[in-house]
C-alpha positions, 0 to 999 in steps of 0.5 A: 423914741418914735414921736408923732406931733400934730402941729398947726400949719402956721408953724406954732410950736404948741402941738395939738397932739403928741404921742409915742404910742405906736397904736395911736400913731398908726390910728392917727395917720391911718385916718388920713390914708398914711400908714405906720407900722413896726417891724421887728428889728434884726441885728446889723453886723458892724460894717454891714452893706446894702445887701445885708439890709436887704437880706435881713428884711427881704421877707417883710419887704416882699410881704409889704410889696405883695400887699401894696403893689409897691415893687421897687425896693432899694437901700438908702444909707447915709453915715458920717464919713471923715475920710470924705472932705465933701461929706458934710457939704453933701449931707447939708445940701441933701438935708436942705433939698428935702426939707422943702415941701414936695409930692410923689406920683406913687406912695412913698415908703421908708423902713428904718433899719438904723437911725432916725428921720423926720417926716412932715406930712400935710395929710388932711387939710391946710390946717395941720402938719403931722410930724413923725420922728421915725426910729429903727423898726418904723415903717411909714407910708406917705400916700401918692400926692400928699404934700410933705417934707423930710428931715434927715438930721443935722448929721445924717446917719441911717440905713433904710429900705425905700419902697415905691412903684418904680424908679420913674415914680420916685421923681419928686415935684416941689410945690414951691410953698415955703411952709417948711421954713416955719417948722423946727427941724427934727432935733428941736422937736425931740428936745422939746418933747422930752 
């Protein structure tokens, strides 16, 4: 389920807004300069690779890049790997790293072909945080300079297109603000929204 909750920046659990309506999500984020849209899902064959994801969504990615000027497209994938004894530790370290507020120099775009992730966006002011739990088919664009953090889940399992201006603009700048520590992780938000 795609889910948007607008929460007080204090981290209080009572949402000011909760919706699963894609049009309402797009409108709410759009007011603040962020972008949300749905792309038609395409079947990923078992054992798919990065080139398969790029091939299936090349037309959409090219259209989006031409429209926005964001030209660098890469596939980001994480999936449990029982054959790698370091996988669980690396996944936890990655989750912990990006569950800290940061910014980017250019717009940051994610399209999910598989799996889910959570975006926590401080879009308008210091009063609210927009939390978007994205599902397969969702595209979310965080504008350059917007303070945000990202939750890939306790057991990351996703395949996504990551679109931005150039590799040099991907570098994140952590703000040092501990705000993320006041907010529940994605699994907790989904459990309370049901």
